C-alpha angles and dihedrals in degrees: 000000000000119000096225095195093062107034108146119239091214103049133043110217122226088250091053091053089051090054091052091050094047091061099046127088127248107023114257120248121220090258090054096052093122093056141065117212126212129170114245089236092056092044094053092043091054092048090052090047091054096052095040094049092047089056091048092050095050090051095046095052098036099096093056099042109144092343091114115051120178091353139086118247101251119245087238090067109087116221101211124221134173136161089256096052096097092048091048095052097040093052100038107027105018092159087078088079097068088126089064104035088052090052090048092052089066093039090054093049090054091045089057101036103023134257091292094057109150122256088245090065092051091046093050093047095055096036092055097040118111098228124111117260134187141200116344092006093053095046090045089053091051090049093051094045087054096053103269117133132205135301087029090053091064099037115118093237087060099032122044089196097056092122094048126114098257103110090035091066095045101043094086093101091058092060097037092056091048107057110185091352107102095164090057090049088052090052091053089049091052089050097051109015094070091061088082109004146040136179115010091359089058093044090055089064091045092053094049095045095048092045088057090049093053092042089068091063105031139038093196103110099196088050092050092050096045095044090050091047088054089072091063121077113256092224092065122099088229092061092045093051095051092042087056091054090052092047094048090049088059091049096044104024094164101040115069092168091060088052090048091053092051090049091050094047095052105027106018102103118084120203103171107061108070090213092056099039110115090357140097090243109102123179094159112139098231097053092048092043086053088058091050090052090043090058093046095049098045095035090067093207094310107130095207095049092043094054094041093055093046089049098045090051085076134209109083091014098166097049094045098056088041089060098041093041092050092053087055089045089055092050094046099037125222095284092057099048104120113260090236087070103030099048095091097046096091090063093060108027094095094045116103113233112247114279091014139086091221131099130188090262089052095049092047087063097037095051091047091054092045090049090054090051092050092048091054093043091054097051100273129129133235115215132183095267105006145036128226111212117201110231118240129213112232118273118198120218116239117265114267121171127176130205093012110181092009126130132178121255122199109292119248114232111219106159096169132139122223132175129045107057093342130083116303095214139056133181125202127187121209140158122223149071099275143019142192122191119207125206147105145233121243143184116240090214094054113101095216109041092188098051123095113280112229128213091259092059099052099100092247094316096312114176122193111228116208128184117213118204120194113199090343094307121108105253101178144325114235124205105216111189124194089224106096096213094059099043130110114241093236132033092230142347136177131173138184093049123163109269112260143052121341140176123217116199125192122202125182107217101184107035121189123196091227097048130078135181117220111203112204133179125335115225110211128196128204132180113286 
């Protein structure tokens, strides 16, 4: 038997090889020991199952997204589902599917430029897209639009949201196009994931992508999780969090809520994301990945139970069942998705996802073709009716850790408005080693100052320019557009400061009578 809590990331045990072989068809001969064989029909069916189940999971969890922070969704709360739910959301609230249209951005780049398209092409495609983004994605977009390139655009010193869930929810494509080739999935993650994330935020994408990869060749869920976890350095907090979930599942195999409470007690406080600091809101990758793994372990291969647990765990409750459900969808294949879930797919499979020119039916075919290319590229063979995938020894991602030695101080409430007819300057004193300042720009003529500003309401592309002085020295000048899509997520951030007292001064350098700057809370960091 395999001890799933201690599987090495550098060696596959004999037992692990036997598990791989037991789930491949046909059986491998001794001469074929370096390859895994799948029929083309099974391969394509699993690819379809992955994309379809992801769409189902997003839809299922959408109504509860971030409505339950630091608490389980009670059993008394019904999570509604019908065979028209996907059609309803895709036609009326298509922005729900950011998980998928972000995935498809990268899929489309590779469709145009090939599977080896440079990171710069992927970065440009998503930075210049017209869809709404949040957190690490939005800050990464701002960084790229202002001349920064990956991996700097996703590094925590340049992106306060580096540990957030962003790449985790859009790394599906990397695993789907690399069936049974986890190292190749990891390479794609390294190529694209550092556009917007680093550290735990990057590892979230690695875990999801490699779980997909293993799900093509095994239906043993603990094996899939632990093999995928073997690609993440054990020193990282991400690894340690997910390893805890696996350990607690062994200790409490019939009580997912007990596991959830242990996760929350040890890992439930986020310090990186300024929106989650000192709050119940938690978009950190590792806590939400823990909920994905929670659903997989306690769902025991049942798609309904898997998605329900990942949803009821709370926080990002649409993305998490999308990930766990899609892993099950990969294992089962499209044809074996229960009819309860699949019945509504036909209504939406020819509909392009918002901001893309790609539908589910399109991506089924595109990902299949890209998977065949990746198999060939990595030493595999394409036959008339089957593929032979060359097995890969486990590669571990380099160690990346964000906010090491940082702790949260009490936030400083500012809540002042500058610009327009008000003062054009503001000074704030704080004591610590890092700071992030929350706020937003608004239009005085706009009836709802806290709604999203559209392109038509940007005063001909006006961008408020604000100089930020730290201890009387110019720290940076931020371009703060009215247009929501082009904004940075925070007004200002700076880390790695000398320990002690500091003064941050804001100065608007191109005031406009119709434009104001609302300065919100200041998140302050001290040494742990």
